[in-house]
NUPA-296020 format. One record per atom (N, C-alpha, C, O): residue number from 1; residue in one letter; atom name; x, y negated, z negated. Coordinates in nm, 3 decimals, decimal comma. Example, Ala and Ser with C-alpha at 12.3 -4.5 7.8 and 13.67 -1.06 7.14 Angstrom:
2
ATOM   n res atom      xx      yy      zz
ATOM   1   a    N   1,319   0,569  -0,780
ATOM   1   a   CA   1,230   0,450  -0,780
ATOM   1   a    C   1,320   0,330  -0,780
ATOM   1   a    O   1,424   0,332  -0,846
ATOM   2   s    N   1,285   0,225  -0,708
ATOM   2   s   CA   1,367   0,106  -0,714
ATOM   2   s    C   1,290  -0,003  -0,787
ATOM   2   s    O   1,341  -0,114  -0,804
//
This chain:
111
ATOM   n res atom      xx      yy      zz
ATOM   1   m    N   0,536   4,925  -1,355
ATOM   1   m   CA   0,398   4,879  -1,350
ATOM   1   m    C   0,354   4,821  -1,485
ATOM   1   m    O   0,299   4,711  -1,491
ATOM   2   i    N   0,379   4,894  -1,593
ATOM   2   i   CA   0,340   4,849  -1,726
ATOM   2   i    C   0,417   4,722  -1,763
ATOM   2   i    O   0,362   4,630  -1,823
ATOM   3   k    N   0,546   4,717  -1,725
ATOM   3   k   CA   0,628   4,600  -1,756
ATOM   3   k    C   0,572   4,476  -1,686
ATOM   3   k    O   0,568   4,368  -1,745
ATOM   4   a    N   0,529   4,491  -1,562
ATOM   4   a   CA   0,473   4,378  -1,488
ATOM   4   a    C   0,344   4,328  -1,552
ATOM   4   a    O   0,320   4,208  -1,559
ATOM   5   v    N   0,260   4,421  -1,600
ATOM   5   v   CA   0,135   4,383  -1,665
ATOM   5   v    C   0,164   4,314  -1,798
ATOM   5   v    O   0,101   4,213  -1,831
ATOM   6   m    N   0,258   4,368  -1,875
ATOM   6   m   CA   0,291   4,309  -2,005
ATOM   6   m    C   0,353   4,170  -1,993
ATOM   6   m    O   0,336   4,087  -2,082
ATOM   7   l    N   0,424   4,145  -1,884
ATOM   7   l   CA   0,488   4,016  -1,865
ATOM   7   l    C   0,401   3,917  -1,788
ATOM   7   l    O   0,445   3,805  -1,760
ATOM   8   s    N   0,280   3,956  -1,752
ATOM   8   s   CA   0,192   3,862  -1,681
ATOM   8   s    C   0,149   3,752  -1,778
ATOM   8   s    O   0,133   3,777  -1,898
ATOM   9   p    N   0,131   3,631  -1,729
ATOM   9   p   CA   0,098   3,518  -1,818
ATOM   9   p    C  -0,026   3,537  -1,904
ATOM   9   p    O  -0,020   3,501  -2,022
ATOM  10   p    N  -0,139   3,592  -1,854
ATOM  10   p   CA  -0,254   3,608  -1,943
ATOM  10   p    C  -0,228   3,705  -2,058
ATOM  10   p    O  -0,269   3,680  -2,171
ATOM  11   v    N  -0,160   3,815  -2,029
ATOM  11   v   CA  -0,132   3,913  -2,135
ATOM  11   v    C  -0,033   3,854  -2,235
ATOM  11   v    O  -0,051   3,871  -2,356
ATOM  12   a    N   0,070   3,786  -2,186
ATOM  12   a   CA   0,168   3,723  -2,275
ATOM  12   a    C   0,100   3,616  -2,361
ATOM  12   a    O   0,132   3,604  -2,479
ATOM  13   l    N   0,009   3,538  -2,303
ATOM  13   l   CA  -0,063   3,435  -2,378
ATOM  13   l    C  -0,143   3,499  -2,491
ATOM  13   l    O  -0,138   3,453  -2,605
ATOM  14   c    N  -0,218   3,605  -2,459
ATOM  14   c   CA  -0,297   3,673  -2,563
ATOM  14   c    C  -0,208   3,729  -2,672
ATOM  14   c    O  -0,240   3,719  -2,790
ATOM  15   f    N  -0,095   3,788  -2,633
ATOM  15   f   CA  -0,002   3,843  -2,732
ATOM  15   f    C   0,050   3,735  -2,825
ATOM  15   f    O   0,050   3,753  -2,947
ATOM  16   f    N   0,094   3,622  -2,769
ATOM  16   f   CA   0,152   3,518  -2,853
ATOM  16   f    C   0,045   3,445  -2,934
ATOM  16   f    O   0,074   3,397  -3,044
ATOM  17   l    N  -0,077   3,434  -2,883
ATOM  17   l   CA  -0,185   3,378  -2,964
ATOM  17   l    C  -0,216   3,469  -3,083
ATOM  17   l    O  -0,236   3,420  -3,194
ATOM  18   a    N  -0,218   3,599  -3,060
ATOM  18   a   CA  -0,242   3,694  -3,170
ATOM  18   a    C  -0,128   3,688  -3,271
ATOM  18   a    O  -0,151   3,693  -3,392
ATOM  19   l    N  -0,004   3,678  -3,223
ATOM  19   l   CA   0,111   3,667  -3,311
ATOM  19   l    C   0,104   3,539  -3,395
ATOM  19   l    O   0,130   3,542  -3,515
ATOM  20   a    N   0,071   3,427  -3,333
ATOM  20   a   CA   0,060   3,300  -3,405
ATOM  20   a    C  -0,051   3,306  -3,508
ATOM  20   a    O  -0,034   3,257  -3,620
ATOM  21   y    N  -0,165   3,365  -3,472
ATOM  21   y   CA  -0,275   3,377  -3,567
ATOM  21   y    C  -0,236   3,467  -3,684
ATOM  21   y    O  -0,269   3,437  -3,799
ATOM  22   g    N  -0,166   3,575  -3,655
ATOM  22   g   CA  -0,121   3,664  -3,763
ATOM  22   g    C  -0,025   3,592  -3,857
ATOM  22   g    O  -0,035   3,608  -3,979
ATOM  23   l    N   0,068   3,514  -3,804
ATOM  23   l   CA   0,160   3,438  -3,889
ATOM  23   l    C   0,085   3,332  -3,971
ATOM  23   l    O   0,118   3,309  -4,087
ATOM  24   y    N  -0,014   3,269  -3,910
ATOM  24   y   CA  -0,095   3,170  -3,981
ATOM  24   y    C  -0,168   3,234  -4,099
ATOM  24   y    O  -0,169   3,180  -4,209
ATOM  25   r    N  -0,230   3,350  -4,075
ATOM  25   r   CA  -0,302   3,420  -4,183
ATOM  25   r    C  -0,208   3,468  -4,292
ATOM  25   r    O  -0,240   3,459  -4,410
ATOM  26   l    N  -0,090   3,519  -4,253
ATOM  26   l   CA   0,010   3,564  -4,350
ATOM  26   l    C   0,056   3,447  -4,436
ATOM  26   l    O   0,069   3,460  -4,558
ATOM  27   g    N   0,082   3,333  -4,374
ATOM  27   g   CA   0,121   3,214  -4,450
ATOM  27   g    C   0,012   3,170  -4,545
ATOM  27   g    O   0,041   3,124  -4,656
ATOM  28   g    N  -0,114   3,182  -4,504
ATOM  28   g   CA  -0,225   3,146  -4,590
ATOM  28   g    C  -0,237   3,237  -4,711
ATOM  28   g    O  -0,277   3,194  -4,819
ATOM  29   m    N  -0,203   3,364  -4,693
ATOM  29   m   CA  -0,209   3,459  -4,806
ATOM  29   m    C  -0,093   3,436  -4,902
ATOM  29   m    O  -0,110   3,453  -5,023
ATOM  30   l    N   0,024   3,396  -4,851
ATOM  30   l   CA   0,142   3,377  -4,935
ATOM  30   l    C   0,145   3,241  -5,004
ATOM  30   l    O   0,210   3,227  -5,107
ATOM  31   a    N   0,077   3,142  -4,950
ATOM  31   a   CA   0,081   3,006  -5,004
ATOM  31   a    C   0,002   3,000  -5,135
ATOM  31   a    O  -0,099   3,068  -5,150
ATOM  32   p    N   0,048   2,918  -5,229
ATOM  32   p   CA  -0,029   2,903  -5,353
ATOM  32   p    C  -0,156   2,823  -5,325
ATOM  32   p    O  -0,157   2,738  -5,236
ATOM  33   p    N  -0,262   2,849  -5,401
ATOM  33   p   CA  -0,386   2,774  -5,378
ATOM  33   p    C  -0,366   2,627  -5,416
ATOM  33   p    O  -0,302   2,596  -5,516
ATOM  34   g    N  -0,422   2,539  -5,336
ATOM  34   g   CA  -0,410   2,396  -5,362
ATOM  34   g    C  -0,514   2,350  -5,464
ATOM  34   g    O  -0,618   2,412  -5,483
ATOM  35   e    N  -0,481   2,240  -5,528
ATOM  35   e   CA  -0,575   2,182  -5,624
ATOM  35   e    C  -0,669   2,088  -5,552
ATOM  35   e    O  -0,630   2,020  -5,457
ATOM  36   e    N  -0,792   2,084  -5,597
ATOM  36   e   CA  -0,890   1,993  -5,537
ATOM  36   e    C  -0,869   1,855  -5,597
ATOM  36   e    O  -0,863   1,839  -5,719
ATOM  37   h    N  -0,857   1,755  -5,509
ATOM  37   h   CA  -0,832   1,618  -5,551
ATOM  37   h    C  -0,926   1,528  -5,472
ATOM  37   h    O  -0,951   1,555  -5,355
ATOM  38   p    N  -0,978   1,420  -5,533
ATOM  38   p   CA  -1,074   1,337  -5,460
ATOM  38   p    C  -1,017   1,272  -5,333
ATOM  38   p    O  -1,090   1,250  -5,237
ATOM  39   g    N  -0,887   1,242  -5,331
ATOM  39   g   CA  -0,829   1,178  -5,214
ATOM  39   g    C  -0,769   1,275  -5,114
ATOM  39   g    O  -0,702   1,233  -5,020
ATOM  40   k    N  -0,793   1,404  -5,134
ATOM  40   k   CA  -0,730   1,505  -5,049
ATOM  40   k    C  -0,772   1,494  -4,903
ATOM  40   k    O  -0,691   1,518  -4,813
ATOM  41   h    N  -0,895   1,459  -4,879
ATOM  41   h   CA  -0,947   1,455  -4,743
ATOM  41   h    C  -0,955   1,313  -4,687
ATOM  41   h    O  -1,012   1,292  -4,579
ATOM  42   q    N  -0,900   1,216  -4,757
ATOM  42   q   CA  -0,898   1,079  -4,709
ATOM  42   q    C  -0,784   1,060  -4,608
ATOM  42   q    O  -0,682   1,127  -4,619
ATOM  43   p    N  -0,800   0,970  -4,512
ATOM  43   p   CA  -0,690   0,944  -4,418
ATOM  43   p    C  -0,572   0,881  -4,488
ATOM  43   p    O  -0,590   0,806  -4,585
ATOM  44   y    N  -0,453   0,909  -4,441
ATOM  44   y   CA  -0,331   0,856  -4,501
ATOM  44   y    C  -0,312   0,712  -4,456
ATOM  44   y    O  -0,317   0,683  -4,337
ATOM  45   a    N  -0,289   0,622  -4,552
ATOM  45   a   CA  -0,273   0,480  -4,521
ATOM  45   a    C  -0,147   0,425  -4,586
ATOM  45   a    O  -0,146   0,310  -4,629
ATOM  46   c    N  -0,040   0,504  -4,594
ATOM  46   c   CA   0,089   0,460  -4,648
ATOM  46   c    C   0,078   0,411  -4,791
ATOM  46   c    O   0,151   0,321  -4,831
ATOM  47   g    N  -0,011   0,468  -4,868
ATOM  47   g   CA  -0,025   0,430  -5,009
ATOM  47   g    C  -0,110   0,307  -5,030
ATOM  47   g    O  -0,135   0,270  -5,145
ATOM  48   e    N  -0,157   0,244  -4,925
ATOM  48   e   CA  -0,240   0,125  -4,939
ATOM  48   e    C  -0,386   0,163  -4,939
ATOM  48   e    O  -0,425   0,269  -4,890
ATOM  49   e    N  -0,466   0,076  -4,993
ATOM  49   e   CA  -0,611   0,097  -4,989
ATOM  49   e    C  -0,659   0,074  -4,845
ATOM  49   e    O  -0,611  -0,017  -4,777
ATOM  50   l    N  -0,751   0,155  -4,801
ATOM  50   l   CA  -0,805   0,140  -4,666
ATOM  50   l    C  -0,893   0,017  -4,658
ATOM  50   l    O  -0,956  -0,024  -4,756
ATOM  51   l    N  -0,896  -0,042  -4,541
ATOM  51   l   CA  -0,984  -0,156  -4,516
ATOM  51   l    C  -1,128  -0,108  -4,515
ATOM  51   l    O  -1,155   0,010  -4,490
ATOM  52   p    N  -1,223  -0,198  -4,542
ATOM  52   p   CA  -1,363  -0,157  -4,530
ATOM  52   p    C  -1,393  -0,117  -4,385
ATOM  52   p    O  -1,326  -0,163  -4,293
ATOM  53   p    N  -1,493  -0,032  -4,365
ATOM  53   p   CA  -1,521   0,019  -4,229
ATOM  53   p    C  -1,542  -0,090  -4,125
ATOM  53   p    O  -1,503  -0,072  -4,009
ATOM  54   q    N  -1,602  -0,203  -4,162
ATOM  54   q   CA  -1,627  -0,307  -4,062
ATOM  54   q    C  -1,498  -0,378  -4,021
ATOM  54   q    O  -1,497  -0,444  -3,917
ATOM  55   a    N  -1,389  -0,367  -4,098
ATOM  55   a   CA  -1,263  -0,432  -4,064
ATOM  55   a    C  -1,165  -0,336  -3,996
ATOM  55   a    O  -1,059  -0,379  -3,951
ATOM  56   q    N  -1,198  -0,208  -3,987
ATOM  56   q   CA  -1,109  -0,112  -3,924
ATOM  56   q    C  -1,122  -0,121  -3,773
ATOM  56   q    O  -1,230  -0,145  -3,720
ATOM  57   l    N  -1,010  -0,101  -3,704
ATOM  57   l   CA  -1,009  -0,107  -3,559
ATOM  57   l    C  -1,065   0,023  -3,500
ATOM  57   l    O  -1,044   0,131  -3,554
ATOM  58   a    N  -1,136   0,010  -3,390
ATOM  58   a   CA  -1,189   0,127  -3,319
ATOM  58   a    C  -1,115   0,139  -3,187
ATOM  58   a    O  -1,108   0,044  -3,109
ATOM  59   y    N  -1,060   0,256  -3,162
ATOM  59   y   CA  -0,982   0,279  -3,041
ATOM  59   y    C  -1,058   0,362  -2,939
ATOM  59   y    O  -0,999   0,407  -2,841
ATOM  60   h    N  -1,186   0,382  -2,958
ATOM  60   h   CA  -1,263   0,468  -2,868
ATOM  60   h    C  -1,260   0,416  -2,725
ATOM  60   h    O  -1,240   0,493  -2,631
ATOM  61   a    N  -1,279   0,286  -2,707
ATOM  61   a   CA  -1,279   0,229  -2,572
ATOM  61   a    C  -1,142   0,246  -2,507
ATOM  61   a    O  -1,133   0,274  -2,387
ATOM  62   f    N  -1,036   0,230  -2,584
ATOM  62   f   CA  -0,902   0,247  -2,530
ATOM  62   f    C  -0,880   0,391  -2,483
ATOM  62   f    O  -0,824   0,412  -2,375
ATOM  63   f    N  -0,924   0,488  -2,560
ATOM  63   f   CA  -0,903   0,627  -2,523
ATOM  63   f    C  -0,985   0,664  -2,399
ATOM  63   f    O  -0,938   0,742  -2,316
ATOM  64   w    N  -1,106   0,610  -2,385
ATOM  64   w   CA  -1,184   0,636  -2,264
ATOM  64   w    C  -1,114   0,576  -2,142
ATOM  64   w    O  -1,109   0,638  -2,036
ATOM  65   l    N  -1,059   0,455  -2,158
ATOM  65   l   CA  -0,988   0,392  -2,048
ATOM  65   l    C  -0,861   0,471  -2,013
ATOM  65   l    O  -0,830   0,488  -1,895
ATOM  66   a    N  -0,789   0,518  -2,113
ATOM  66   a   CA  -0,668   0,597  -2,088
ATOM  66   a    C  -0,703   0,729  -2,018
ATOM  66   a    O  -0,629   0,773  -1,930
ATOM  67   l    N  -0,814   0,790  -2,056
ATOM  67   l   CA  -0,856   0,914  -1,991
ATOM  67   l    C  -0,893   0,889  -1,845
ATOM  67   l    O  -0,857   0,968  -1,758
ATOM  68   m    N  -0,965   0,779  -1,818
ATOM  68   m   CA  -0,999   0,746  -1,680
ATOM  68   m    C  -0,873   0,717  -1,599
ATOM  68   m    O  -0,862   0,761  -1,484
ATOM  69   f    N  -0,779   0,646  -1,656
ATOM  69   f   CA  -0,653   0,616  -1,591
ATOM  69   f    C  -0,579   0,745  -1,556
ATOM  69   f    O  -0,525   0,758  -1,446
ATOM  70   s    N  -0,577   0,840  -1,648
ATOM  70   s   CA  -0,511   0,968  -1,623
ATOM  70   s    C  -0,580   1,047  -1,513
ATOM  70   s    O  -0,513   1,106  -1,428
ATOM  71   v    N  -0,712   1,048  -1,513
ATOM  71   v   CA  -0,788   1,121  -1,410
ATOM  71   v    C  -0,759   1,062  -1,273
ATOM  71   v    O  -0,738   1,136  -1,177
ATOM  72   l    N  -0,759   0,929  -1,263
ATOM  72   l   CA  -0,733   0,866  -1,134
ATOM  72   l    C  -0,590   0,891  -1,085
ATOM  72   l    O  -0,568   0,911  -0,966
ATOM  73   h    N  -0,494   0,889  -1,177
ATOM  73   h   CA  -0,357   0,916  -1,135
ATOM  73   h    C  -0,338   1,061  -1,093
ATOM  73   h    O  -0,263   1,090  -0,999
ATOM  74   l    N  -0,404   1,151  -1,161
ATOM  74   l   CA  -0,398   1,292  -1,121
ATOM  74   l    C  -0,461   1,311  -0,984
ATOM  74   l    O  -0,409   1,388  -0,902
ATOM  75   a    N  -0,570   1,243  -0,958
ATOM  75   a   CA  -0,633   1,251  -0,825
ATOM  75   a    C  -0,539   1,199  -0,718
ATOM  75   a    O  -0,528   1,258  -0,611
ATOM  76   t    N  -0,472   1,089  -0,746
ATOM  76   t   CA  -0,377   1,033  -0,650
ATOM  76   t    C  -0,264   1,131  -0,623
ATOM  76   t    O  -0,223   1,148  -0,508
ATOM  77   l    N  -0,214   1,194  -0,726
ATOM  77   l   CA  -0,106   1,291  -0,710
ATOM  77   l    C  -0,151   1,410  -0,626
ATOM  77   l    O  -0,079   1,453  -0,535
ATOM  78   v    N  -0,267   1,462  -0,654
ATOM  78   v   CA  -0,316   1,579  -0,580
ATOM  78   v    C  -0,342   1,544  -0,434
ATOM  78   v    O  -0,301   1,618  -0,345
ATOM  79   i    N  -0,407   1,433  -0,410
ATOM  79   i   CA  -0,439   1,393  -0,273
ATOM  79   i    C  -0,312   1,363  -0,194
ATOM  79   i    O  -0,304   1,398  -0,076
ATOM  80   s    N  -0,213   1,300  -0,257
ATOM  80   s   CA  -0,091   1,263  -0,183
ATOM  80   s    C  -0,003   1,383  -0,151
ATOM  80   s    O   0,084   1,373  -0,064
ATOM  81   t    N  -0,022   1,495  -0,217
ATOM  81   t   CA   0,062   1,612  -0,190
ATOM  81   t    C  -0,007   1,716  -0,103
ATOM  81   t    O   0,046   1,826  -0,085
ATOM  82   l    N  -0,124   1,684  -0,049
ATOM  82   l   CA  -0,193   1,779   0,037
ATOM  82   l    C  -0,124   1,789   0,173
ATOM  82   l    O  -0,074   1,689   0,225
ATOM  83   p    N  -0,121   1,908   0,229
ATOM  83   p   CA  -0,062   1,922   0,363
ATOM  83   p    C  -0,157   1,864   0,467
ATOM  83   p    O  -0,278   1,857   0,445
ATOM  84   p    N  -0,102   1,822   0,580
ATOM  84   p   CA  -0,191   1,770   0,685
ATOM  84   p    C  -0,273   1,883   0,745
ATOM  84   p    O  -0,225   1,995   0,759
ATOM  85   g    N  -0,394   1,854   0,778
ATOM  85   g   CA  -0,479   1,955   0,839
ATOM  85   g    C  -0,624   1,933   0,800
ATOM  85   g    O  -0,654   1,869   0,700
ATOM  86   g    N  -0,715   1,987   0,882
ATOM  86   g   CA  -0,858   1,966   0,861
ATOM  86   g    C  -0,911   2,030   0,735
ATOM  86   g    O  -0,989   1,967   0,664
ATOM  87   e    N  -0,870   2,153   0,705
ATOM  87   e   CA  -0,922   2,223   0,587
ATOM  87   e    C  -0,880   2,153   0,459
ATOM  87   e    O  -0,960   2,142   0,365
ATOM  88   a    N  -0,757   2,104   0,454
ATOM  88   a   CA  -0,708   2,035   0,335
ATOM  88   a    C  -0,784   1,905   0,313
ATOM  88   a    O  -0,810   1,867   0,199
ATOM  89   h    N  -0,821   1,837   0,419
ATOM  89   h   CA  -0,893   1,711   0,406
ATOM  89   h    C  -1,036   1,734   0,358
ATOM  89   h    O  -1,091   1,651   0,285
ATOM  90   r    N  -1,097   1,845   0,397
ATOM  90   r   CA  -1,231   1,877   0,347
ATOM  90   r    C  -1,225   1,907   0,197
ATOM  90   r    O  -1,311   1,863   0,121
ATOM  91   a    N  -1,125   1,981   0,156
ATOM  91   a   CA  -1,107   2,010   0,013
ATOM  91   a    C  -1,079   1,881  -0,064
ATOM  91   a    O  -1,126   1,864  -0,176
ATOM  92   a    N  -1,002   1,790  -0,004
ATOM  92   a   CA  -0,971   1,663  -0,068
ATOM  92   a    C  -1,097   1,580  -0,088
ATOM  92   a    O  -1,113   1,515  -0,191
ATOM  93   m    N  -1,186   1,581   0,009
ATOM  93   m   CA  -1,310   1,505  -0,004
ATOM  93   m    C  -1,397   1,562  -0,117
ATOM  93   m    O  -1,455   1,486  -0,194
ATOM  94   a    N  -1,404   1,693  -0,126
ATOM  94   a   CA  -1,480   1,755  -0,236
ATOM  94   a    C  -1,416   1,720  -0,370
ATOM  94   a    O  -1,487   1,693  -0,468
ATOM  95   y    N  -1,285   1,720  -0,375
ATOM  95   y   CA  -1,214   1,684  -0,498
ATOM  95   y    C  -1,240   1,538  -0,534
ATOM  95   y    O  -1,262   1,507  -0,651
ATOM  96   l    N  -1,238   1,450  -0,436
ATOM  96   l   CA  -1,264   1,308  -0,462
ATOM  96   l    C  -1,406   1,284  -0,509
ATOM  96   l    O  -1,430   1,194  -0,590
ATOM  97   v    N  -1,501   1,362  -0,460
ATOM  97   v   CA  -1,639   1,350  -0,510
ATOM  97   v    C  -1,643   1,388  -0,658
ATOM  97   v    O  -1,708   1,320  -0,737
ATOM  98   g    N  -1,574   1,495  -0,695
ATOM  98   g   CA  -1,567   1,534  -0,837
ATOM  98   g    C  -1,501   1,427  -0,921
ATOM  98   g    O  -1,546   1,400  -1,033
ATOM  99   i    N  -1,395   1,366  -0,871
ATOM  99   i   CA  -1,327   1,259  -0,943
ATOM  99   i    C  -1,419   1,138  -0,957
ATOM  99   i    O  -1,423   1,075  -1,063
ATOM 100   a    N  -1,493   1,105  -0,851
ATOM 100   a   CA  -1,586   0,993  -0,858
ATOM 100   a    C  -1,693   1,016  -0,965
ATOM 100   a    O  -1,729   0,924  -1,037
ATOM 101   i    N  -1,743   1,138  -0,974
ATOM 101   i   CA  -1,841   1,171  -1,078
ATOM 101   i    C  -1,777   1,157  -1,216
ATOM 101   i    O  -1,840   1,105  -1,309
ATOM 102   s    N  -1,654   1,202  -1,231
ATOM 102   s   CA  -1,584   1,191  -1,359
ATOM 102   s    C  -1,566   1,045  -1,400
ATOM 102   s    O  -1,589   1,009  -1,515
ATOM 103   v    N  -1,525   0,962  -1,306
ATOM 103   v   CA  -1,506   0,820  -1,336
ATOM 103   v    C  -1,639   0,754  -1,368
ATOM 103   v    O  -1,646   0,670  -1,457
ATOM 104   f    N  -1,745   0,792  -1,298
ATOM 104   f   CA  -1,878   0,738  -1,328
ATOM 104   f    C  -1,920   0,772  -1,470
ATOM 104   f    O  -1,971   0,687  -1,543
ATOM 105   v    N  -1,897   0,897  -1,510
ATOM 105   v   CA  -1,935   0,938  -1,646
ATOM 105   v    C  -1,850   0,865  -1,751
ATOM 105   v    O  -1,901   0,826  -1,856
ATOM 106   l    N  -1,722   0,845  -1,722
ATOM 106   l   CA  -1,635   0,778  -1,819
ATOM 106   l    C  -1,666   0,629  -1,832
ATOM 106   l    O  -1,644   0,571  -1,937
ATOM 107   t    N  -1,717   0,568  -1,726
ATOM 107   t   CA  -1,744   0,424  -1,733
ATOM 107   t    C  -1,889   0,392  -1,763
ATOM 107   t    O  -1,925   0,275  -1,776
ATOM 108   k    N  -1,973   0,492  -1,773
ATOM 108   k   CA  -2,115   0,472  -1,800
ATOM 108   k    C  -2,133   0,416  -1,941
ATOM 108   k    O  -2,068   0,459  -2,036
ATOM 109   e    N  -2,224   0,319  -1,954
ATOM 109   e   CA  -2,253   0,261  -2,085
ATOM 109   e    C  -2,321   0,364  -2,174
ATOM 109   e    O  -2,405   0,442  -2,129
ATOM 110   k    N  -2,284   0,363  -2,299
ATOM 110   k   CA  -2,344   0,456  -2,394
ATOM 110   k    C  -2,471   0,393  -2,453
ATOM 110   k    O  -2,472   0,275  -2,487
ATOM 111   a    N  -2,575   0,474  -2,463
ATOM 111   a   CA  -2,701   0,423  -2,514
ATOM 111   a    C  -2,705   0,428  -2,664
ATOM 111   a    O  -2,805   0,389  -2,725
//
């Protein structure tokens, strides 16, 4: 009984998260303190000077489109693997309504 509980995914996840956090904290205590430098928090640009903000590319629209593409493909996968039957089709319609709301939110213009 105890072995089954210890090997259940939620308990194992909590155990390994605690282990990872403990290792992270131990590494932080053992590591030497870093020096503060003005460029420490700047993005890495391969040693080159960064372009001015107005010349930098923005990928926000691409990421929103990629997220919408992923949501639609996941919906297609879920709907295509449903078993035939009335109950499954009702669940599919509810799922498609949720997907439609998600796509609406992703394509909505930002004010």
